[in-house]
C-alpha positions as CSV (number, residue, x, y, z in Angstrom):
1,M,16.3,-6.2,-42.5
2,I,16.4,-2.5,-43.3
3,I,19.3,-0.2,-42.4
4,V,18.3,2.9,-40.4
5,G,21.3,4.8,-39.0
6,D,23.3,2.2,-37.1
7,T,20.4,-0.2,-36.7
8,L,19.1,-3.1,-38.7
9,V,15.3,-3.0,-38.4
10,S,13.3,-6.2,-39.0
11,E,10.4,-5.7,-41.5
12,E,8.2,-7.3,-38.9
13,V,8.1,-4.1,-36.9
14,F,6.3,-2.7,-40.0
15,E,4.2,-5.7,-40.8
16,E,2.9,-6.8,-37.4
17,Y,0.3,-5.0,-35.4
18,F,0.5,-4.4,-31.6
19,V,-1.3,-2.4,-28.9
20,C,-1.1,-3.5,-25.3
21,D,-4.4,-4.7,-23.9
22,L,-3.8,-4.8,-20.2
23,S,-7.4,-5.6,-19.4
24,A,-7.0,-8.9,-21.3
25,C,-3.4,-9.9,-20.5
26,K,-3.2,-8.4,-17.0
27,G,0.5,-7.4,-17.6
28,A,1.6,-11.0,-18.1
29,C,4.9,-9.9,-19.6
30,C,6.0,-8.7,-16.1
31,V,5.2,-11.9,-14.3
32,E,5.9,-14.7,-16.9
33,G,9.1,-16.0,-18.3
34,E,12.3,-17.5,-17.1
35,S,14.2,-14.4,-16.0
36,G,13.8,-10.8,-15.1
37,A,13.8,-7.8,-17.4
38,P,17.0,-7.4,-19.3
39,L,19.1,-4.4,-18.2
40,D,21.7,-2.3,-20.1
41,Q,25.0,-1.8,-18.3
42,D,24.2,1.9,-17.5
43,E,20.8,0.9,-16.1
44,L,22.6,-1.1,-13.3
45,V,23.8,2.3,-11.8
46,L,20.4,3.9,-12.4
47,L,18.6,1.1,-10.6
48,E,20.9,1.6,-7.6
49,E,20.3,5.3,-7.7
50,V,16.5,5.1,-7.7
51,Y,15.9,2.1,-5.5
52,D,15.4,3.9,-2.2
53,L,12.9,6.3,-4.0
54,V,11.1,3.4,-5.6
55,K,10.9,1.2,-2.5
56,P,7.7,2.9,-1.1
57,F,5.9,1.9,-4.4
58,M,7.0,-1.8,-4.1
59,R,5.3,-4.8,-2.6
60,K,6.8,-6.5,0.5
61,E,7.6,-9.6,-1.6
62,G,9.6,-7.6,-4.1
63,I,11.6,-5.8,-1.4
64,E,12.4,-9.1,0.2
65,A,13.5,-10.6,-3.1
66,I,15.9,-7.7,-3.7
67,E,17.3,-7.9,-0.1
68,R,17.9,-11.6,-0.8
69,E,19.1,-11.5,-4.4
70,G,20.2,-7.9,-5.0
71,L,18.7,-5.4,-7.5
72,Y,19.7,-7.5,-10.4
73,T,21.2,-10.9,-11.2
74,L,22.8,-12.7,-14.1
75,D,20.5,-15.0,-16.2
76,Q,21.5,-18.2,-17.9
77,D,22.8,-16.3,-20.9
78,G,25.1,-14.1,-18.7
79,D,22.9,-11.0,-19.1
80,F,22.0,-8.7,-16.3
81,V,18.2,-8.9,-15.4
82,T,16.0,-7.6,-12.6
83,S,15.6,-9.9,-9.7
84,L,12.5,-12.2,-9.4
85,V,10.1,-12.9,-6.6
86,G,10.7,-16.7,-6.1
87,D,11.8,-19.0,-8.8
88,H,9.1,-17.9,-11.3
89,G,9.1,-15.0,-13.7
90,E,7.5,-12.3,-11.5
91,C,9.8,-9.3,-11.5
92,A,10.7,-7.9,-8.1
93,F,9.4,-4.5,-9.2
94,V,5.9,-5.7,-10.0
95,T,2.9,-4.3,-8.1
96,Y,-0.8,-5.0,-8.8
97,D,-3.7,-2.5,-9.2
98,A,-7.2,-3.0,-8.0
99,N,-8.1,-5.1,-11.1
100,G,-5.2,-7.5,-10.6
101,I,-3.2,-5.9,-13.5
102,A,0.6,-6.1,-13.0
103,K,2.2,-2.6,-12.9
104,C,5.8,-1.5,-12.6
105,S,6.8,0.2,-9.3
106,L,9.7,1.9,-11.2
107,E,7.2,3.5,-13.6
108,S,4.8,4.3,-10.8
109,A,7.6,6.3,-9.0
110,H,8.4,8.0,-12.3
111,L,4.7,8.9,-12.9
112,A,4.5,10.3,-9.4
113,G,7.4,12.6,-10.1
114,V,9.7,10.9,-7.7
115,T,12.3,9.8,-10.3
116,T,13.3,10.8,-13.8
117,W,14.0,7.3,-15.0
118,K,10.9,5.6,-16.3
119,K,11.9,1.9,-16.3
120,P,14.3,-0.4,-18.1
121,I,14.4,0.3,-21.8
122,S,13.9,-3.4,-22.5
123,C,10.5,-3.2,-20.8
124,H,9.5,0.1,-22.5
125,L,10.5,-1.3,-25.9
126,Y,8.7,-4.6,-25.6
127,P,7.8,-6.5,-28.0
128,I,10.9,-5.1,-29.7
129,R,14.1,-6.7,-28.6
130,L,17.5,-5.3,-29.4
131,Q,20.6,-7.3,-30.2
132,K,24.1,-5.9,-30.5
133,L,25.8,-7.0,-33.7
134,S,29.3,-6.1,-34.7
135,E,28.5,-2.8,-36.5
136,Y,24.7,-2.5,-35.9
137,I,22.0,-2.9,-33.4
138,A,19.3,-5.3,-34.6
139,V,15.8,-4.1,-33.9
140,N,13.6,-7.3,-33.8
141,Y,10.0,-8.1,-33.1
142,H,9.6,-10.7,-30.4
143,R,6.6,-13.0,-30.4
144,W,5.2,-14.3,-27.1
145,P,1.9,-16.0,-26.6
146,V,1.0,-13.9,-23.6
147,C,0.9,-10.9,-25.9
148,S,-1.8,-12.4,-28.2
149,P,-4.4,-9.9,-26.9
150,A,-2.1,-7.1,-27.9
151,C,-1.7,-8.5,-31.4
152,E,-5.5,-8.8,-31.7
153,C,-6.0,-5.2,-30.4
154,G,-3.3,-3.8,-32.7
155,S,-4.8,-5.6,-35.7
156,K,-8.2,-4.2,-35.0
157,L,-6.8,-0.7,-34.7
158,K,-4.3,-1.2,-37.5
159,V,-1.3,0.1,-35.4
160,P,2.1,-1.3,-36.5
161,V,4.5,-2.3,-33.8
162,F,6.9,0.6,-34.4
163,K,4.1,3.2,-34.2
164,F,2.9,1.7,-30.9
165,L,6.4,2.0,-29.6
166,K,7.2,5.5,-30.9
167,D,8.0,7.0,-27.5
168,P,10.5,4.2,-26.4
169,L,12.1,4.1,-29.8
170,I,12.7,7.9,-29.6
171,R,13.9,7.4,-26.1
172,K,16.5,4.8,-27.3
173,F,17.5,6.1,-30.7
174,G,16.3,9.8,-30.9
175,E,13.8,11.9,-32.9
176,S,15.9,12.0,-36.1
177,W,16.3,8.2,-36.1
178,F,12.5,7.8,-35.7
179,S,11.8,10.3,-38.5
180,E,14.1,8.4,-40.8
181,L,12.3,5.1,-39.8
182,L,9.0,6.7,-40.6
183,G,10.3,7.8,-44.0
184,V,11.5,4.2,-44.6
185,Y,8.2,2.9,-43.6
186,E,6.3,5.1,-46.1
187,V,8.5,3.8,-48.9
188,W,8.2,0.2,-47.7
189,K,4.4,0.5,-47.5
190,L,4.3,1.9,-51.0
191,N,6.5,-0.9,-52.4
192,D,4.5,-3.5,-50.4
193,S,1.2,-2.3,-51.8
194,Q,2.6,-2.5,-55.4
195,S,3.9,-6.1,-55.0
């Protein structure tokens, strides 16, 4: 782990390659899994504020799930997560494009200029997962078989995880933090090539 500001960054975000390949995975991260997208405490309020604006971008099944379960629920670990359609991992905010690719209605509303909030930071940062430690926030790379196409695409293009996630990392930690991370990466890369 490497200290950058108040974060502990896993070297895997430098070592591993990743570029989403939606044509191959069809947005599986939005429809697979045991629970919805993790939500920060402040995002619970944001979700409530934007819901009526986002609703026109949603599918009937998602709206019904939210009317039944609420905008968010607690998962088995006691964390707040987006509600699901049924008992499987499909997020209530999922929509599908003409090619059957899962899209986010929260992001669609944002891209249409209807809201200023893009989507939960956990979604925007994926495959990075954050974990609050006593003094630091751990910045870890999360492996999931549904993302194998993204790993293959990233390897072909030689794009490290953190560079693919530049925008969400800046959204979460700021420009100066990302600049520091980039500097650390350059030193790490130099040391790695010499070992």
